[in-house]
C-alpha positions, 0 to 999 in steps of 0.5 A: 504502486506506479503514481498514476495508481496514488493520484488515481486512488486520491481521486476516487477517495475524493470522489468517494466524499472521503474528506480529513477528519475521516482519518481518524475513524475506526472500525474493527477487523477480527478485534482490532481498532484500525483507523481507517487512515491507516486501512488506507497506508497499509492498502497502498503499501502492500504491493511495494510490501509483497515486492519487497518479500519476493526479492527477500525470499529469491536472496533467501533460496538463491535465485536473486534476479541482477538489479533493474533500474527503475525507469521515471 
């Protein structure tokens, strides 16, 4: 997630009324209690985790690409 997407998502949460006291609230998902904070963290980290899984899979299949440094 680039920094603009992170800032945008935080601003949208604020506009929706999300506040600090909401972090510990939880819901049940597939029989497991999940806090709002856990849900948000997983949503924010999912794209990066998928990217690394693709990189690992390519490496395991000997299809790795040359490293491309990210630009700031």
